[in-house]
N, C-alpha and C positions, 0 to 999 in steps of 0.2 A: 709149583712149577714156575721157574723164572720166565718172565715175558720174553718173547722173541724180539731181538733187536731189529728195528726198522730204520734204515738210513734216511737221513734228511735229504729230500730231493728239491733243489732250488727251482725257482721259476725262471723262465727264459723270456726275454723281451719279445713281444708281438703286438700288432696293432690291428684294430678293426677300422671301419670307416670313420671319417672325421678325426683321424689321428688319436683315437681313444685306446689306451693300453688294454690288451686283450689276453686272456688266459687260454692257450691252446689246450691245456689239460681239461679245463671245465667248460670250454666253449662259451665264455661269458666275459663281459667287459668289467673293468675295475671301477668305473664310475659313469654317471650319466653324461650324455653329450652336452648338457647344459653347463657342465663344469664341476670339477670335484669339490672345490671350496664352497661354492654356493650350495651344493648338495649336502655337504657336511654341516654347514650352518643351519640349513632348514630342517633336515631329517634328524640329525643327531644332537645338535646343541639345542635348537628350539624344541625339538621333540622331547627332550629331557628337562625342559624348563630352565635352560642355562642361557645366560649366566646368573639369572635371579636366584636359583636354588642354592648356589654356593656362597652367596653373600652372607657375611657374618659368621662364617665357619672358619675354624682353625685349619682344617684340612678337608680335602674332598678327593674321593677315589673313583676313577672311571675304569670299567672293564670293557674291552672291545674284542669282538670275534672277527678276525680277518684284518690284519694290519695293512696288507697290500703294499701300496707305495707311500703310506703314511699321511694321506691327505686329511683324514679325519683328525689325526693327532696334531697336525700342523694348524688346522683351523681352531682346534681346542686351545692349543698353546697361544695362538694369536689373540683369541678372545680373553683368555686368562690374563695375558700380559696387558691388554688394553683396559681391563676393569680395575678401577682404583679400589673397589670394595672386594677384590678377589680374596680367596683364602690364602693364608700364608704358605701353605704347601699343597700342591696338586700332584696326585699320584695316578699314573695310567698303567694299566696292565693290558697287554694286547697279545692275542694268540695268532700265530701264522704257521701253517703247515708247510708252505713252499715260499720261503723268503727269497728276495732278490739279493744278489751280491752287491757289495758297495759300488762296484763299477757300473752295474746295471741300474742301480738306484739313481746314481748321478746322471747317467745318460737319459733315463726315462723322465726324470724331473726337470732336466734342462729345458728352458724355454716355456715351461708350464706355470712358473711362479715368478712373481716380481716383488720388489721392495723388501719389506721385513720378512715376508714368507720365503723369499729366496735365501736370505741370510739364515733364517731358522733351518731351512732344509739343508743348507751347507753344513751347519753346525751338527745336525743330526747325522748326516752322512759321514762326517769326520769321526764320529764315535760309533759308527755302525759295527756291530760285532762280527766275528768270523761265523760262518754258517755251520754251527755246531748245535746238535740237539740239546734242549734244556732251557733254563732260564738265564736271561742276560739283563743286566741292569745298566741303564744309561742315566747319568746325573746331569741335569741341565740347570741353568739359572742359579748357579752356586748351590745346587742340591735342593732348591725349593720346588723344582719340578723333576719328577723321576718318571722314567719309562722302563717298565719291566716287560721285556719281550719273551714270550714263551714259544720257542720254535718246536713244532711237532703237531701231530693231529690233535684237534680240539678234544675229542673224546678221551685221549690219553693224558693231555696236559692239564685240562681244566680241573679234574679232581685232585690234582697235585698242588693247586694254588692255595695260598693263604693270604686272604685280603678281606676287607670290610667295605663292600662296594656300594657307592651311592647312585651310580648311573651306569647303564649298560648300552653300548653301541653294538647292535646286532647287525653285522655287515658282511656276512659270508656271500659267496656266489649264490645264484638263484636256487631255491629249494629243490627244483626239479633237476638241477645240474650237480648239486652238492648236498644231498639230503642229510648227511651226517651232521652238518653244521647247524641244522634246525631240528634235530631229533629230540624227542622227549627226554632221553637220558642226559643229553647235553644241557638242555634248558634246566633240568632239575639240578644238575651239577652247578650251573651258574647261580641258581636260586640259593644254593647253600652259602654263597658268598655275599648275598644281598643284605644290606643294612635295612632296618625297619624304614619303610617309606621309600625305598630305592625305586628308581624309575628305569624304564627300558624303552628304546625306540628303534624302529627298523623301517626301511623303505618297503619291506615285503608286507603284503596283505593276505598271504596264503592262509586258508582256513586251518591247515595243520599247524602252522606256526602259532596262530592265535590260541588254538586249543592247547598246545604244549605249554604256552605261557600261563594259561588259566589253570591247568592241572598242577603247575609248579607253584601256585600261590599268588599269581599276578592278577590284578584287575585290569582287563584288556578293553581298549576302545579303538575305533577307527578314527583316522584323522586325514584331512586332505593331503594328497601326495605331492611329490616334487616332480616338476617337469612333465613327462608323459605319463607318470604314475597317477592314476585317479585317486588312489587311497593308499595310506601307509598305516602302520600300527604303532600305538604308544601304550604303555602299561605302567602300573604302579604295584609294587610288592606289598601285598596285604593278606598274608596267609591266615587261614582260620585258626591255626595253632602254630606254635613255634617249633620248627623242625628240631629233632634231637641233636643234629650236628650243625646247628646254625652258626653263622660267622660270629666271632667274638668281637665286641666293640673295643676300640683302642683304649688303653689304660689312661687313667686320669691321675695327675700328680699335683700336689700342692706347689712343688717347685721342680723344674727340670734340672735336677742335680743328682749326680751319681758318684759313688766312691768306687775306685778300682784298686784292688789289692794286687800289686805286682807291676813292675815297670819294665818288664822284659818284652819280648816280641809279642806275646799274647796280650798282656795288659796294655802295652802302648797302642796296639791296633784297636782294641776296644775303646780306650780313652779317645783316640783320634776320631774314630767313627762317631762317637757321641758328640764330641766338640764340633765336628763339621755340621751337625744338625742343630747347633745352637745350645747344646747342653753345657752346664757348668760341671766340670769334672775335677775331682780330687783324687790324685794318684798317691797311694801310700806304699812305700817300699824303702828298705834300707839302702845305704850306699852300695854301689856295685863293688864287687871284689876284684881281685887282680885279673881274672880272666873275663869277666863281664858276661859272657854268654856260654851256655853249655853246648855240647856237640850237636844237639838237635835244634840249635838256634832259638832256644826257649828263654834265654836271658833271665833265668829264674832268680827270685829274691829269697828262695827258701834257705833254711839253715844248711841243708845238704850242699847246695851250690856254693854257699860261702865257705864251707869247710874244704870243698874242692879247690876253690880259688886260693885259700890259704896254703893248701898243700902245694899248688903250683908255684906260688910265690917263694916257697922254701925248698924247691926241688933240688937245689944244689947239695942238700944234705944227703941225698940218696944217690948212690953210684949208678943205679939202673934207670934214673929219670933223665929227661931231656930238657933243654932250655925252653922255658915258657915264653911263647911269642904272642899269646892272646888268640882269640878266635877271629882271624883275619877276614874270612869269607865263608859263605855257604851258598848252596844252589837251590833253585826252585825249578822243578820240572814236573809236569803232569804225567800220569800214567795213561796207557791205553790198554784195552782188553778187547778181544774179538767180539765178546757179547756186550761190551760197554756196560760192565757191571757197576755196582754202587760205588766201589772204591775208585774206579776210573772216573765216574761222573763227579764224585766229590773232589778229586784232585783237579779235574778240569775246571770246576766251579771256583776252586781256591785259586788256581793260577789266573783265571780271568779277573777275579776280584783284586788280586795283587797288582796285576797290570793296570787296572783302573785306579786303584787307590794310591799306588806309589808312582803314578805317572809324573808328578812334579820332579822326581829325583832319578827317573830312568835315563840311562845313557850319560850319567854323570859318575862321580866318584863313589856314590852310595849304592846305586842299583845300576847294573849294566846288562843290557839285552844282548848277551853274547851268543845265545843259542845253545842247544844241548844236543850232543850225539849220544844216543842210547844204543850201545853196541850189543849185537847178538852175543849170546854166551859162547857160541862157536860158529864157524863159517857155515856149518850145516843148518843152523837155525835162521839164517838170513831169509830164506824163502818163507818161513813161518811168519816173520815180521811183515814181509811184503804182503802176504795173504791177509794179515790182520788189517793193514791199512786199506787194502782193496775192499774188504768186507765192511769196514766202517764208513767208507766214502767221505772221510773228512777232507776239507780243503788242504791243498799242499802248503798254504801259508801257515797252517797250524802244525801239521806233521807230514812227513813223507819218508819213504824208504830210500836208503842210499847204499851204494856199493862201497867197498873198502877204498877204491880210488876216489869216489866222490867225497867220502868222509875225510880222506886225507887232504883234499883240496879245501874243504870247509875249515878244517882244523889248522891248516898250515903246517902240519907235521905228519909223520907217517902213522897211519892207523891200520891195525892188522886185519880188520874185518868190517863188514858193513853193519847196518842197523837202521835205526830211526833217527831222523833229525827234526828237532823242535825249534823253529826259528825264534820263538819267544822265550826260550829258556833264560833264566835270570841268574846272574852272579850278584850276591848281596853281601854288603858289610853289615852284619846284624846290629852291632852296637851303634854304628852311625845312623842306621835306619831308625832305631829306637829313639835316638836323640832328636831326629827330624820330626818324628811323629809326636813326641811329647812337647815339642816347642810350640804347639798351637796355643794361641793366647787364651783359649777357653780352658786350659788345663793348668791346675795348680799342683805342685809337688810337695809332699810331706815326707821327710826323711825319717823313717821309723819302721820298726817291724811290728806287724799286726799279729798279736798272739791269740786273740779270741774275738768273738762277735757277740753282741747282746742286742736283743730285740726289745723295743719299747713301744707301748701303745700310745697313740696320740688321740686323746678324747676331744670331741668338738666342744667349743664353748657353750655354756648354758643358753638354751633357746635357739641355737643355730641348726639343730637337727632333731627330728622327732625320735622318740625312744625306740620305735619299732622299725625305723628306716635302716636299711643295710648300710654298713660302714663303707665309705668311699674308698677307692684305691688310694693307697698311701695312708691308711689308718695306723700303720706301724712304720717305725723307722728302725734302721740298723745302725748300731754303733760299732766302730772298729776300735779295739782296745789294745794297749801295749801290755807288757808283762806285769806292770804295776796296777793295771786296771784303769789307767788314765785314758780318756777319750781322745782318739786321734782324728776321727772324722765321723760325721753323721749324715745319713741320707736315706731316702725311702728305697733306693735301689743300690745294691752293693754287688760288684762283680769280682769273684775270686779267680785270679789269673796268676797265681804264684807257683805254678808248676808242681814240683814234688812236695811242696809245703801245703797243698790244698787239703788233703785228707785230714791231717792233724788239725788244721784250722777249723774245718767244718765239724770235726769231732768235739771241738770246744765251743761250738755255737750254742747259745742258750735258746730254749723254746723251739728247737728245730728237730725234725725226725731224723732217724739214721738214714744216710744215703744208701742207694742200692749197692748190691754186692759188686757189680761191675766197677763202680768207682772205688770201692775199698780194695779191689784187687790191683789198683795202680801200683806200679813198681818204679823205683828209682834205679835206672840203669846207667852205668858209667859209659862214657865213650871218649875216644881220643882222635884228634886229627894230627896230621904231620905236614910240615912245610918243606918244600924243595926250592932251592935257589933257581930262579927262572933264567938266569944268565949263565948257567953251568954248561959249558961247551961239551962236557962229557955226554950229555943226553940229548943234545940237539935243541931245536927251537921249541919253546913251550906251546901248548895248544892255544889257539885263538878263541876257542869255544869250550864249554864244559864237555868233558868226555866221561861218560858214566856207564855203569853196568853193575858188576859186582864191586862196588866202590865207585870212586870218582876222582878226577883230577880237574882242578879249576884253572882258568886263565890267570895270569899273574896279578897279584895285588901287592904293591910295595916290593916288587921284584921277587915275590915268593909265590909259588904255586901250592895251593892247599890240596891235600889228598886225605881221604878217610873213608869211613871211620869205623872204629871198633865198637862192639857191644860187649860189655863186661858185666856179668851178673854177680850178685852176692859178694860185693866188696863194700867196705866201710868208707873208703875215700876214693875219689876219682883222680888218677895220676897219669901223666903222660910218661910212658916208660919205653925202654928200648924194645921190649917185647911187642908193645902196641905199634911202635914205629915199624918194626919188621913186618907185622901183619898188614899194615896199611900199604907198605911198599910192595908186598906180594900182590895185592889186589891191583895197585897202580900199574905194576909191570905187565899184568894181564891185559890192561887197557892200552898201555903205551910201552911196548917192549924196550924202547930206547932208554927208559928209566933204569934199567938193570945195573949200569955202572955205579949209580948212586948208592946202591945197597951195600957197597964195600965200606962205607964210613957212616954208620948209623948215628954215632955220637956227634957228628957235625950238623945234624938236622934238628930244627926246632919242632915244637909241638904244643899241644894244648889239650886239656881234658876237662870234662864237665859232666853234668847229669841230664838225662832225659826222663820225662814222666811218661811211662808206658802203661797203657791199659790193654788187657787181652782183647785181641781183635784189631789192634793198632788203629783204632778210630778214636778221635778226641771226644770229650764230653763238653757239649756246648748247649746251654739252655738254663731255664729257671728250675730251681730246686722245688719239686712238688712238696707241698705241705709247709714250705717256708717262703711265702710270697715276698719278692723283692731281692732274694739271693740268687745270683746267677753264677754259672761255672763256665770257665774257658780254660781247659787244662787237658792233659793227656795227649799232647801233640807229638810225642815220640820224636822220630827223626824228621818229621815234616812240619816243624814249627813255622817255616816260611809259607808252606802250602796252605795251612789251615788258618793262619792268623788274621789276614785281612778279611777273609770270608766270615770267620767267627765273629770278628768285631762288628761287621755290618749286619749280620743276622741278629745279634743281641741288640744293637742300636736301633735297627728297624723295628724289632718287636717292641722295644720300650717307647718308640716314637709313634707307634700306630701305623706304620707303613706296610704295604704288601711285602712279603718276604721274598728274597731272591734265591730261595732254595726250595726244591720240591718237598712236599710233606713226607714222602717216603724217606728221603735223605735226612730230613730234620729228625725223624724218628730214630734213625740209625746213630746219630751223634747226640741224641738227647738222653734223658734219664730212662733207662730201661734195665 
């Protein structure tokens, strides 16, 4: 049975005596009257042996229960920044069932902080996510400091976390006011994340809390408390036996270098995510063909995509084909579902990652935050969409229901019916985005086609490792080979992101097991887009935002509006044809009836066709290949190349770099090898 959806309920500002923030829901204060930063330093930093414990470490991970107003995080950030011997990377995961809005955070923190803390708080607030359930990643200090916020009830979200935690800040409201935050099931779920020797600290000295920690494998002791608290609790994780589902230590590599096969939207985002983390990345892909990107914005370097591009370049030879104008633009819009199902949650996570990762280019020529109108299929369905939005309780700055009149005002042109409006819908120029992503100085391009993979063992030099010691991570490397067997690139980690070419490439990988049936069922499905002249007075002003439903019409790019797209199965080549143009215009006319006059002259319209990599279930494959350590997949994006690409890139890069993952375990399973 699917879990019942529970809307996220934000906190509202309130104060107790001495101007201390107060929770009306739990009838408890957010910090001691002696001050939140002093409390955070004494209870949580000193209680966990910080900063001493993180010194000499490459990375350090903290998990907090109860983010509140972020005082503990700000104190931790300040201590990390001030310590010259700090770890290179600090990761924080914090759970919050009732987050404050950005506006309330700003108001409540105003006047409470000074100097660097005030600046840090402003930086945090500027990146504060919309109040949507699930995991949210904030990157600070150039990515050296990450904050993963888990919005939802702790008993629901903690079991969904993937992290290797060195210190726990246990900071929920009082156990007698919020017992779920201190319950044995939650403490046990937290212990699953604990690294060997992890510590925990809390202001609470309740016997039930100490017993729950002890039962979960912690050695517990009392410690002098802060302020009016006579006693607090500190603990060290030292279980008598290793739990079956214990946290996996971060991987260890001889060199932080990876090879990415594919330079399209999938490969470019993986390469960029790794490069941002300081990895050296080699991207191997052939020269882009005439169209550069397929209809799903997957920018594939597969042989099938190249044949489609060649067909487009020569389309004057066929009377039923249209002028190739390239893949001018595509759209990114999340889905919503009344039960907030897995697909809706995945697309939301993908959209949020794209907004964060592509921020340097948003509202420019490459990525435009135009917003999206998702129209109801018919006027009678508008009430259903309104009911969905009401049930979800999402903030209106993420999605809201609109009438036909409101939709027309947003779009700047006549819209026939209402629907949903997503203010953060993006219109993207896929090829230009790929070029920006791949321009990172940590990325090197190799222009060639990878035809096969070969695994090689790396044996340690004599005397450097005992014979019975387990091989370290990176005991094997993978070579990317061309058609003649020449080595194009070598690394311990290789990411296959070449769309429809991935199954054939993995089939030719040496020393690797057969991938699961789900992956081998991947199809290459052709698709076509059509372009409409934006200044054509026959059909009135073009839309200012994306208009979507059964198909889509995008705002102008180079005085052209893109509409699409078709799904064509069982064809050998992808071609932009008059038949495809007619199908696209039929869908576009249902969205914008004013387009109808354009249908009189199909031959005067441009188009483009390419391939999508489609896997049954329409979810991508993202993850490491079981049985072939070091080989990762990022493929099967179908029509949602833009939706999945930034998220998949960060999931893979975070896993390789030993970070907490920004996607729930349940969702990772759905897009993984199964």
